[in-house]
Every structure is written in structure tokens, then in C-alpha cells.
C-alpha positions as CSV (number, residue, x, y, z in Angstrom):
1,X,84.4,94.8,126.9
2,X,88.1,94.8,127.8
3,X,90.2,92.6,125.5
4,X,92.6,90.2,127.2
5,X,96.2,91.2,127.0
6,X,97.9,89.5,124.2
7,X,101.5,89.3,123.1
8,X,102.1,89.8,119.4
9,X,105.2,89.3,117.3
10,X,104.5,91.8,114.5
11,X,102.0,94.3,115.8
12,X,104.6,96.9,116.8
13,X,106.4,96.5,113.4
14,X,103.2,97.1,111.5
15,X,102.5,100.2,113.6
16,X,106.0,101.5,112.9
17,X,105.7,100.9,109.2
18,X,102.3,102.6,109.2
19,X,103.6,105.7,110.8
20,X,106.7,105.8,108.5
21,X,104.4,105.6,105.4
22,X,102.1,108.2,106.7
23,X,105.0,110.7,107.4
24,X,106.4,110.0,103.9
25,X,103.1,110.8,102.3
26,X,103.0,114.2,104.0
27,X,106.7,115.1,103.9
28,X,108.0,113.6,100.7
29,X,105.0,113.6,98.3
30,X,102.8,116.4,99.5
31,X,104.8,119.2,97.8
32,X,105.0,117.7,94.3
33,X,102.3,117.7,91.7
34,X,103.0,114.9,89.1
35,X,101.5,114.0,85.8
36,X,100.8,110.6,84.2
37,X,99.2,109.7,80.9
38,X,96.5,107.1,81.1
39,X,94.5,105.4,78.4
40,X,91.1,107.0,77.9
41,X,91.8,109.7,80.5
42,X,94.8,111.4,78.9
43,X,97.2,113.4,81.1
44,X,96.2,113.4,84.7
45,X,97.7,115.6,87.3
46,X,97.9,114.3,90.9
47,X,99.8,114.9,94.1
48,X,102.8,112.6,94.5
49,X,101.7,111.7,98.0
50,X,99.0,109.5,96.4
51,X,101.8,106.9,96.0
52,X,102.2,106.7,99.7
53,X,98.9,107.5,101.4
54,X,96.8,104.6,100.1
55,X,99.3,102.2,101.7
56,X,98.3,103.6,105.1
57,X,94.8,102.4,104.3
58,X,96.2,99.0,103.4
59,X,97.8,98.9,106.9
60,X,94.5,99.9,108.4
61,X,92.7,97.1,106.7
62,X,95.4,94.6,107.8
63,X,95.3,95.8,111.4
64,X,91.5,95.7,111.7
65,X,91.2,92.3,110.0
66,X,93.9,90.7,112.1
67,X,94.0,92.5,115.4
68,X,90.6,94.3,115.5
69,X,89.3,97.9,115.5
70,X,90.7,98.6,119.0
71,X,94.3,98.0,118.1
72,X,93.9,99.8,114.8
73,X,92.5,102.8,116.7
74,X,95.7,103.0,118.7
75,X,97.8,102.9,115.5
76,X,95.6,105.7,114.0
77,X,96.3,107.9,117.1
78,X,100.0,107.1,116.9
79,X,100.0,108.3,113.3
80,X,98.0,111.4,114.1
81,X,100.5,112.2,116.9
82,X,103.4,111.7,114.5
83,X,101.8,114.0,112.0
84,X,101.2,116.7,114.6
85,X,104.7,116.5,115.9
86,X,106.2,116.7,112.4
87,X,104.0,119.7,111.6
88,X,105.0,121.5,114.8
89,X,108.7,120.8,114.3
90,X,108.6,122.0,110.7
91,X,107.2,125.3,111.9
92,X,109.9,125.6,114.6
93,X,112.7,124.8,112.2
94,X,111.5,127.2,109.5
95,X,111.1,129.9,112.1
96,X,114.8,129.7,113.2
97,X,117.0,132.3,111.6
98,X,119.4,130.7,109.2
99,X,123.2,131.2,109.4
100,X,124.4,134.3,107.6
101,X,126.0,132.6,104.6
102,X,124.9,132.1,100.9
103,X,124.4,128.3,101.3
104,X,122.0,128.5,104.3
105,X,120.1,131.5,102.9
106,X,119.4,129.5,99.8
107,X,118.7,126.3,101.8
108,X,116.1,128.2,103.9
109,X,114.3,129.0,100.7
110,X,114.2,125.4,99.6
111,X,113.0,124.3,103.1
112,X,110.1,126.7,102.9
113,X,109.2,125.5,99.5
114,X,109.1,121.9,100.6
115,X,107.9,122.1,104.3
116,X,106.3,125.5,104.5
117,X,102.8,124.2,104.0
118,X,100.0,126.6,104.9
119,X,98.1,126.0,108.2
120,X,95.0,125.1,106.1
121,X,96.8,122.3,104.3
122,X,98.3,120.9,107.5
123,X,95.0,121.1,109.3
124,X,93.1,119.6,106.3
125,X,95.6,116.7,106.1
126,X,95.4,115.8,109.7
127,X,91.6,116.0,110.0
128,X,91.1,114.1,106.7
129,X,93.5,111.4,107.8
130,X,91.9,111.0,111.2
131,X,88.3,110.9,109.9
132,X,89.0,108.7,106.9
133,X,91.1,106.2,108.8
134,X,88.4,105.7,111.4
135,X,85.7,105.4,108.8
136,X,87.9,102.8,107.0
137,X,88.5,100.8,110.1
138,X,84.8,101.0,111.3
139,X,83.4,99.8,108.0
140,X,86.1,97.0,107.8
141,X,85.2,95.7,111.3
142,X,81.4,95.9,110.8
143,X,81.6,94.1,107.4
144,X,83.8,91.4,108.8
145,X,81.2,90.5,111.5
146,X,78.3,90.8,109.0
147,X,80.1,88.6,106.5
148,X,81.3,86.2,109.2
149,X,84.9,86.6,108.0
150,X,84.2,85.7,104.4
151,X,85.1,87.7,101.2
152,X,88.0,89.7,102.4
153,X,88.3,91.4,99.1
154,X,84.8,92.9,99.5
155,X,85.7,94.2,102.9
156,X,89.0,95.7,101.6
157,X,87.3,97.4,98.7
158,X,84.2,98.5,100.7
159,X,86.1,100.1,103.5
160,X,88.5,101.8,101.1
161,X,85.7,103.3,99.1
162,X,84.1,104.8,102.2
163,X,87.4,105.9,103.9
164,X,89.0,107.4,100.9
165,X,85.8,109.3,100.0
166,X,85.8,110.9,103.4
167,X,89.6,111.6,103.3
168,X,89.7,113.1,99.8
169,X,86.6,115.2,100.3
170,X,87.6,116.7,103.6
171,X,91.2,117.4,102.7
172,X,90.6,119.3,99.5
173,X,87.6,121.2,100.8
174,X,89.4,122.3,104.0
175,X,92.7,123.1,102.2
176,X,91.5,124.7,99.0
177,X,87.8,125.7,99.1
178,X,87.6,129.3,98.1
179,X,91.1,129.3,96.7
180,X,90.5,127.0,93.7
181,X,87.5,127.3,91.4
182,X,84.7,124.9,92.5
183,X,84.9,122.9,89.2
184,X,88.7,122.5,89.6
185,X,88.3,121.4,93.2
186,X,85.7,118.8,92.2
187,X,87.9,117.4,89.4
188,X,90.9,117.1,91.7
189,X,88.9,115.4,94.4
190,X,87.5,112.9,91.9
191,X,90.9,112.2,90.4
192,X,92.6,111.7,93.7
193,X,89.7,109.5,94.9
194,X,89.9,107.3,91.9
195,X,93.7,107.0,92.0
196,X,93.8,106.2,95.7
197,X,91.0,103.7,95.6
198,X,92.3,102.1,92.4
199,X,95.8,101.8,93.9
200,X,94.6,100.0,96.9
201,X,92.4,97.6,94.9
202,X,95.4,96.7,92.8
203,X,97.3,95.9,96.0
204,X,94.5,93.6,97.3
205,X,96.5,90.4,96.5
206,X,99.3,91.8,98.7
207,X,96.9,92.5,101.4
208,X,95.6,88.9,101.3
209,X,99.1,87.6,101.6
210,X,100.1,89.8,104.6
211,X,96.8,89.1,106.4
212,X,97.2,85.3,105.9
213,X,100.8,85.5,107.2
214,X,99.9,87.6,110.3
215,X,96.9,85.5,111.2
216,X,99.0,82.4,111.1
217,X,102.0,83.8,112.9
218,X,100.0,85.7,115.6
219,X,97.3,83.1,116.0
220,X,94.8,85.9,115.9
221,X,91.7,86.6,113.8
222,X,89.7,89.2,115.8
223,X,86.0,89.8,115.4
224,X,84.7,93.2,116.7
225,X,81.4,91.8,118.1
226,X,81.5,93.6,121.4
227,X,83.8,96.5,120.5
228,X,83.3,100.0,121.7
229,X,83.8,102.0,118.5
230,X,84.3,105.4,120.3
231,X,87.4,106.8,118.4
232,X,88.6,108.6,121.6
233,X,88.8,105.4,123.7
234,X,92.4,104.2,123.6
235,X,92.0,101.0,125.5
236,X,91.7,97.9,123.3
């Protein structure tokens, strides 16, 4: 079923914010392993990108809840395209021969350290994002119809639990299976999964406020009752 064309005030801004957060999670945080000391758990090591990436799932929840799966699907593809372009351009820029002076020679080394991710990591990140985001949006949309729009918190948590599980599992298996010991790989997957899911749960009150604001301003509260959930269909 083709959705009627609607004019929204904030949809484009939400899309732009989503893509910006997604790129930050891969370009700023991906290269750094950070540590934090938590009660009961002790010192936990995690990728700094965990500060950014769960926010993209918050955007996914907001988009699906307000505008529906179809419009979130377009945003996911926009994010995927931005990630692919950034990955391509990082390869091109690093392949260029630096100017023959001490500054640029040293700068090239730093660029490689930050942006010279292996193809496995890039591929894993893109596939994990694509699959996890669509799982998150699909579960969110189906739960909304099943619950008749009630208990937003349950939909936010339920979709996040499913989407982040797919995302974390795929990324680390694709990027590091056979490189890290199996037990270490499992520990990191679990730690990242708990941190990402917990971060989004903590942000649930913020999600509530943004959803309420957008529903009021856009006069939209879409239910995916007749939606084609094919992830490759770009029409809303």
C-alpha cells in the first residue's frame, strides 16, 4: 500500500542527525578502546563508539514510532550510504602519497592509525548496522500494532534488545572471529551488548519526550498495519 505524500517539518532534520551520529560512531569512537570502573563488574573495556551508536537506535525508535517503518527504512539506507561513502573516501585519502615533508609523513601515520580500519572491520560494521537497524525497526513497528500504541517503553526496550543483539553479534564475529580467542570474543560481545542496551534504556525518558514532541508538531502517529517490510523497497 502506497502511503499518501505528507509534508513534515522535522523528518529531514532527524535524518540528518541520525546520519551525523552514525558517522561519529564509526569515525570518532571506533579507533579507541576505553575503560570504565563499574560497581560489581570492576574495570570494563569497551569501544568508545558505544557512546554514539546506541543513539542511532534511539533515532530508529523515534522514526518508526512517529513516521512508520517505511520512512525509517529510507533513513537506514541514507545512513548505510553515508557509511559506504566515508569508508571509500578514507581508502582513497590514505592511498594518496603524502607530501615529502616531516609533518605530512608523520600525519599520514596518524591518519592510518585512526582511519585505516581493516576491510573486515568496515564490512562488519556496515552489515551489522544494516541488519540490526532493520530488526530494530521491524520489531518496533510490529509491537506498536500488537500493543495498539500502548506501552512505548516496552517497544523501545524490546526492539533495542533484538536489534542490538543482532548488531553486536554480527559485527564482532565478522570483524574478529579467528583473530581473537573465542572466549574473549564472547566476553566483548556481551559487554558491548549490555552497555549499548543499557545506554538506550537509560535514555528512554528522552525518547518519550522527543516522540511526544514530534507527534504533536507533525500531527502524525503512524501504524504499520499494511506496510511492506521488504528492506530493499525504498518507497514509503
